[in-house]
N, C-alpha and C positions, 0 to 999 in steps of 0.2 A: 216276761220285758224286763229289762234292768232297770232297778229304781235309781233315783237322780242322786249323782254323787252326793255323799255326805262328811262331815267331818271326823275322819276315823283317826287320824294323826294331827298332833298338836306339834308343830315343828318351829322353835325360834330359836335359831341360831345365834342371833344377836346377844339373846339372852342366857343363851346356853339351856334351854328346856326342850325336853322331847316327851311328848306322852301318846298312849296308844289308847284310845277308847275300848273299854272292856267288851263291849257289844261283840267286836269282831270273833271273842273265842266261843259266843253261845248261839249267835243269833242265825237261824235255820235260813234267813235270805241271804245274811252274807256268804254263807256256805255255797250256796246256788250261784251266786256270784261269781266268787272263787272258783268253781267248776268250769264257767263258760271264760271268764275274763283270765284265769291263770292257768289253770290244767290243760285248758284245750288251746292254749297260744303258747305258751313255751316249751323249749325244749325239756322232754323229760328222760331221766335213767331207765331203760330197758333191760342190760344186762353186759356182760363180757363178753368179748369175743372168744376167750378160753374155755368158755362155758359150752361152745359147740365147736370142738375142735377138728370134727369129720364131717365128711360130707352124710346128710342125714340126721345130724347130729340137732336135738331140740331141746328148748326149754318152754314149759308152759309156766304164765304167771299173770297176775293181775298187775296192770301198770297202771296208777292213776286212776283207778276204779274199773279198769277195761280187761277183759281177758285177752290176751294175745300170746303169739308164739314166736319165740327167737328161735331161727333156724338157718343150717349151713344147707345150700342147695347141693347139686351134684354139680354145680357150675364153680362152685367154690366161695358163694356169693352168701354172704351172713343177710337175712333178709328178717323183718317185722311183719307178721301176718296177723291181721286180725281174727280171733277165734271164734267165728260165725260162720255158718253155712250160707252161700247167698242163694239157697233155694228157700229157707223155711226159718234158717236162724239158728238151729241147734249148735251147741261148740262141737267142730269137728276133732280136736285134741283135748282128751280126758287126761291122759297121764302127765303127769307133773314134767318129765324128763324121757329121754330115750335115744333111740335112731329108729327112723323110719323114710323109707322110699315115699310113702303117701300117706295123707290122712282121711279117714272115712267117715263120713257123717253117720251116728246110728240111727239117724232118724230115717232117710230114706236111702241111703248108702252113696250119695254123690261122693266121689273120691278126687282128692286134690293131691299133686306131688308135692315135694319139697321145695319146688318153686312157688308155689300159690296157684299153679294152672289147674284148671277142671279138666281131669282125663278120664271122668267115667261117669256115665248117668244110666242110671238103668232104665229099659224102655225109652231110650231116646228118640225113637220114630215118633214119639208120641206129640212131640214137639215139631211147630211149625217152621219154616225157612227163615223166620225172623228171631229166632231163637239164636244166640251165639255163645258157644264155650268160652271164647276169647274176652268175651266180657263179662263172666260169672265168676270167673276165678275168684280168690279169696283176697280180700281187700287188704291194703296196708295204708297206714298213715300216710300224710301227704308229703313228710320230709322223714329219711332215716338215714342218720349219718353217725359216724365214730370218730374218736380223737383218741390215739394212743390207748387202742384196745377197747375203750368205753364207748358203748352203743346207747344212742340217745333216739328216739322219735319226738316229731311234734305233727299236729292234726292241723296248723294254721300254714295255708300254701302261699301266704305274705309272709310268714317268719324270716328273720336275718339267718344266715346259714350258722351251722352250728358253731364254725369257727369263730366267727365274729361274737355269737351270743355268749361263748365261754369267756371271753374278754381276757382279764387278769388271771381268771382261774387257770388258765392254760400252762401258765408257769410251775403252779404247785401241782397238778396233773403229772407235768413232766417231772418233778422231784420223785414223784411215786413211780411212774415208769421206768424211770432210769435206774431203779434199783436191783433192774436185772439186764444182761447183756443179749439174753435171748427173748425175753417177754415176761409178761407176769401172768398171776394165774389165779381164779376163784377158786380157793382149796374146796373139796367135796363137801356138801351138806349145808343146810342154811337155817338159820335160825328165825324164827316167827313169832311174834308175841303181840301185845294191844295194850294199851292204854287208855283210861277214862279220861281223856284231857284232850284239848285242842291241838291238832298238828302242829300249830305255829309256836306252840309252848315248848315242843321238842327241836325247831329251830333256833330258837333264843338259847338253849340249855347246851345244845351239841357244840357252842363256841365262846359258852359264857366260864370267863376264869375266875370270876368274884366267888363264883359258889363252891368252888370246889374244897376249900379247906373247910368252911361249915358243915358240908352236906355229906362228904366223903372222910368222916374221921377215921372210919373202920379202916379202911383202905390205907390212909397216911401211918395209922398206927402199925399196920401189916407192914408197910415199906419200912417204918424205923426198926421192928424186931428182926428185920433180916439184913440189917445195916446201911439202909438207904434213908436219909434223914432229909426231909423234903419241908417238914414243917417250922424248921429254923429258917428257911428261907424267904425272902420278900420278893414275891411273886411281880409285884409293880416294878422291879428295880433290877429283875434278873436281867444277866446278857443276853444277846440277841431275841428280845422278844419284842414283838408288834402286834396289833391288830393293821389288817387292810382291808380297804375296802375294794374291789378287784372288778366293780362294774357290774352294770345289770341285775345288782341284788346278790351277787355273790361277793362271800367276804372268808377271811380266812383270820387265825390266831396263831403266830408261829413263836417257838419258844426253846430256849434249850433244855434238853432234858436232864432231869437228874437220874431216871430210871433207865435201864438198859433197853436198847435196840436190838435186836436180833439182826439186824441189817450190817453192824459192824461197830456196834458202841456197846462193848464189854463192861461189867460191871461185877462187884466180888460175886454174888448171889448166882451169877450164871457159872461158876467154879474155875479156879485158878488154873485146871487142865485145859480150858478154852480158848485161854487168853491168846495165846499164840496164832488159833485159828481166827481169831476177830480180828488181830493184825495183821494177817494174812488178806483178810477179806479187806480191811483199811487200805491197804497197800495198793491194791486192785482199783479200787474207787479213786485215788489219789493220781492212780495212772492213766486212767479214764478220762477224769476231769478236771485233774489238778487240786491242789490242797483244799483250798477255800470252798468250792463247790464240794468235793467229799466230805468235808465237814459239816456242810450244811444238810448234805443227803443222810450222812451218818448218826450225827449227832443232835440236830434239831427235830424237834416235834411240830405237827400242824392239824389243827383242826378246821377244815375246809368244807364249809356251805356252799353248794351250788345251787342258786336258784330254779324252782322253788323248793323241792323236797330229796334231796340228794346230799348227805353227809360224809365225806371222807376222813376218817380219822387215823391218820398215821403218827401212832405215837408208840407205845411199846410193842404195838402190832398194827395191822393194817386192817381197817374195818371200812366195808362199804355198806351204807345204810340207808334205805329208803322207807318213807311213811307217809299213809292217805289217808284223809279225812273220812269216815263212814258214817259219822256224825258229826253237829259241831262237839260235843265232847266225848267223844271217842274217835282212835286212830289205829290201824294196823300198821307194824312194824317188822320190816323184813332186813337181815342183816348176813353178811357173808365175809370170810377173811379173802385177804388177798396176799400174796407170796411170790417171789421169784420162781421161775420154773425149775430151775437148776438147784434149787435149794436143797440142802442133805436132809435125810430123816431126823436128824438130831436137832438141827437148828428149825426144822418143820415143826419139831414138837415143843421146843422151847417159844416158837411165834404161838403156837396155838395156846398154850397153857397162859403165857403173857395176855392173849385176845380173853381167853373165857375167865380169867383172874378179874380182871376189871371190867371188860366191856359186855360178857356174857349176859344173858337173862338172869343168871344165878351169880353173876359177879357181885365184886365189891359195889361196884358203880351203879350197874341199870335200876337194880331196883330200889337204892336211892331215889336216883334221877325220876322213876314211875313215879315212885311216893310222892314225890316235891311236884310235879307236874298235876297229880290228881289233886292234891292238897290246894293248890291253886286254882284248880276249875270247881272245888266245891267252894273256894272262898269267893269266886266271881258271883255266887248267888246272891252274895249282898250287893244287890244293883245301885244302893245308894252311894257305895266308892265307884266312880264312874271312868276312872281313868287308871292304866298303870304309867308308871315313870323309868324312863328308860334314858334318862340325862348323864348317866356317870360318866365324868371324862369329857363332856363336851367342849368345855372350853379350854381343857390342855393343848399345849402346842405339841406334845407326843404322849400320845394315849399309848395305855399300858393294856395288858392282855385281860387284867381285871377290870376294865373300863366296858364300855356298851357300845364303841364305835361299829364293830363287825353288825351288832343287831339294827342300829338306826340305818346301816347299809341296805338289808334285808326289808326292813319296815318302807323306806323310801320307794324302794322297786313298787313293793306290794301293793303301797300306795296309790301311785303313779296309775299302775294297771286296773285299780278296781276303781278309780274316780276318773280316770281319764276318758272321755266322750269316745265312742266307737269310731265314729266319723275321723274325728281326728289320729285317732291310731292308725286307721285304714292310710290316711294320707302319709302318715310318716312312714310306715313302713314300704309304702311304695316307693 
């Protein structure tokens, strides 16, 4: 049973003060409420359509703590199936990926096709006429839908549509998806790691422009060594930079990139011999979208957070990252690279090198970030310091990406879902 709402967030907009009670980062009861009120009520990212391109292709993975299977049926429909036999509960798909016409439970050999239908039962004559195969197919979440190739699931039958849920985030997913004329693909391979920190710290960190220069000094030294000077720039006044509250807890920071983007933004370290190739790519984007949108796609970067736990970093490469709390102070993280289907092998190698150099688990950024998040989690042991401050830029007319507007967007939605009486939420959904 839910606890009565409590004061998790202090939001004084008149004074320009925003604080979060640190209890939300270490309290087991808070995590249990998050599982019920957030992860079982919101649309959660499952995978990308490109991961299952052919009939029978599947990917099994944990999504928000639940084993699921993303699969393309023989009818070409992509489904999300709950990975549990309807007989006695064993997982029916035990491989991470592959192609299969059927999934067979290893316990009693109940067999399901790629549509989730129950097609085989050993000794079926032992069951009465009341038994129905149709009722015992593999279950699915209440809602399964996709937008521009990104597949989501939701367990709340009263939830708003995925289209409406994404709200302003759709614009930024479009900027990602429009980087290909024929479609985007998840590059083969997956990075999986963990952090001894609360999952919401990674939400904050993923679009926190304030920590960049202090935390990632090694990376900016590396950029300087290869001829890209970022440290002399004032990020707060850089051109075309802004944080945006996208609604429903989603937010983004968008800014002009100093580093190169394999999509069509050449910089000297990419090699002079590749300049003409990048200019040709740029010309194609301008023909498709006009100069203004082409410039935005090619030369601006964006760190997009889709509530609650999906981050798409469209920076020097495109990264899809999800994370889920196993315990209040421990999360599991998964990351994939996204690229245009038609990308050349040379461009793909450049993209993956950029991806691994900065955002890979052993890159310049991720180990720094994990250390800082774990340091925060250790610091929370000092219970006498009750509140974290997220007030930066709150009274600015035009906040910068080094401010914390984007974090406040997340926390306001989180606090609403965590404190709103359940009956009120049901009425609002209806």
